[in-house]
N, C-alpha and C positions, 0 to 999 in steps of 0.2 A: 504494499499501498504504500500510493505516495503523499510524502508527509505535506501538511499544507504551506502553500505561498513557494515551495521550491519548484525549479524551473525546469522545465519538461526537457530530456536530453537534446532532444530536436530543437530549441532554443538557439540562436545565434552565441557566439562566443562572445564572453564579455573584450572588448577594448582592450584592456590592459593584457591578457593571455593571446589578443591575435598579437597584439605590439612585440609581444615578449617570445613570441614565435617567431617571429619576423628579422629578431637580432639576433636569437639563436643561432634561425636557420642561416641566416647573413656570416655570422661570427665562426661557425663549425666547417662552411666552405674556402673560408679566408687561408687555411693551411696549405690548401692545392692548390690555391689559386697561383704561387712561386715556381710550384713542377709546371701546371700548365702553360703560365705566357710563356717561357721559352720555346718549348714543346710546338704549342700554335705555331707564334712565329715562326717558328723553322718549317712547318707545313704550309704555312700563307707564304713561305719564299720558295720552296720548293713546288708548290701548285703552279706558281709563274713562271719557274723556270722550262717546269714542263709544257706548259705554252696556255695553261688554263688563263682567260684573262678576270680578272677582277668581279664582274658581275657572276662569272660562273663558278668561280670561288666561292662566293659569296651563299651560292644557293646552295651550292654543295654542301657547307660547313652545316648551313641554317636548316637544312632537310634532311641529313643525316644523324646530324651531332653521335658521331662514334669517332673517338680517336683512330681504334687501330684500322675500321672499316678503312677510314678516308685515306689512310698511309696505304693500303691494302688496294683500295681505286685507285690511287696515284699512282701505284707501282705498275698495275694493270695497263691504268691507262699510256701511260710512256709505252708498254709494250703494242700498242699497235693491235691489243686481243680484241675481240666480239664480245658486241656489248652483255651477250648472255653472262658470257664468262664474269666478268667484273660483278656482273648483280648477284650470279651464285658464290660470286667467293666474299664477297661484302655481307651477303645471306650468310653463308657459311660460320665467319667469324664473328657477327651479331646473335648467332642463335642462342648464345647464354641467358642475353636480355630475356627470351621466352621464357626460361627456368627461373629468371631475377622478377619477372613481372610473377610469378606463379608464386613466388616465394614472399616477396612483400605485400600480394594484392591482399592478402588475411591480417596485414593490420590497417588497410585502408577503410576500415568502418565509418569514418568520418565524412568518406570522401562521396562525392554525387557522380554520376554515369560520366558526363562530360568534364570533370576533372579528374577523374580517375586515365580518361582516355586520352590527356594533356597530361596529367602525371609519367604517363609509361613511354611517352615520346621523350621526357627528361630524363630517363631511367639509365644514367651511365656506370660506369662501378662507381665512382665515389657515388655517387648520391646512394646508390645501394646501399653501400657499405656505413653510410651516414643515417639512412632511415631505419635501420636494423639496429643499429646502435641506439636510436632515439626512442625507436617502439620497445627496445630491451627495458627503458629504467621508466617511459613514461607512455602516453598516446603521442601516434603519430598522427599531427593534424596538419591540413591541407595550405594553414601557413606557414609552417615552418619548412614543410617540402617542396614546397614553391621559391620561398626565399633563397635558400641553396637552389636550388635550378635556376633558378634569376641569375644570381650571382655568377655560378658556375659559366652559363650558355652565354650569358653576354660577354665577358671574360674571355670567354676562347672565339668567337666575333672578332671583337675589338683588336684580340691579339693578332690575328688572321689579318685585319687589313694593314698592322703594323709588319708584320712579316713581306706581307705582299709588296709592299712599298720601301722598306728597307732594309728588306733582308740579303739583297746582295753585297750588304756593309760588313758581314757575315763570311768569309768564305770557306772555311772548314766549322760547322758546329758541332760534330764530335771531338773539335779539340779543346771543344769549353764545357766538355762533358753531358752538354744537350741530349745526345742522344741516348743519355745514361737516366735522367732524371724521373720522368715516367713508371719505369721499370723499378727504379727502388721507391718509388711514393708505394706502386699496386704492390711491391714487397710488405712495406709497415701494415698497410693495411688486411693483408691477408695475416701477418702478424699477431694484428688485434683481436684473432677470432680466436687465438691461443687456450683461452680458459673453458672455450664448447668443447664438453664432449665430444669425442671421436676426434679430435682435430688431426691429432697423427696420422690415423690410419687415413683418413679422409686427405689428407695431405701428399701424403706417401703416392695415395693410388692414384690420386688424380696427374700427380704431376711424373709419374715414372708412364701414366699412359700415354700423356701428353709426347713427352719425349720416343717413348716406340713409332708413335705415330708420325711424330715430326721425322723420323730416321729411315719411315719406309714410305709412309701415304706424302707427306707434305705439309708443307703450310697452304693453306691457315685451317685445316684439319684437324692438327693437334691443339687447337684452342676448342673446338667444340668438342670433340670427342675425348677431351681430359676431361673438364666441364662432365659431361655428359656419366665418366665412369668415376668421378668422386662423388657425383649429385646418388650412383647406384652405392654406394660404398657407406654415404649416411642415410640412406634410405636402410641399409640393412641393418644399420649400428641402429636406429632410431626406435626410440620406445614411446608406443603411445602415452599419452599423459592421464589423468583420470579429468572426467568429466567433471566440468564444473555447472553445479546446479543451481540455479536461479532461483530465489523466497520471493 
């Protein structure tokens, strides 16, 4: 029975809660920006060097918004392969996002249908990790999710433009370690889940399968199959929790 004068759960969030969520989302996105800006700028410079115009670059970044897939697309674009091959490769690299959406969707009870659709568009690797971390401590609300997503998205697009306009000034990005920034960041994200049950078996199986596929089948299938292998082990090790009973 609901206590008199108690606001139903469907009522809008208080303004203070909304602003706190926006603040937290923007703040939590800041660490990745230090890794994202140089990586994004290098992509912008490489895209222009491969023959893309600035409008084409912006269209690709704004519509795909997936770092690994965009680099795969750019690499295949430079090899003059058929368009269907590029689409298939991008789909293969991005297939892990299907798994992300299935996992994070269970935390989106407060999202409307259109909000979920838009949220899945913004569902990048760091977005997923940050959202899971948020949901582990408190409710994942749209204000937090989209504040994080908007901060990362706008930074990615802006750095693309900077790289496209001034990237030619950096002749060898690898000499500055720019090619290692995001892999290092993603390693940190994975390490952040070390307290989860079954972390080591899932990590070991996923990494082993990914390496095996890379040296046999080749890229980019090692990403998708490695992720599926880790998912299978995680499912095998999982134990159903006790059902919650609403009184």
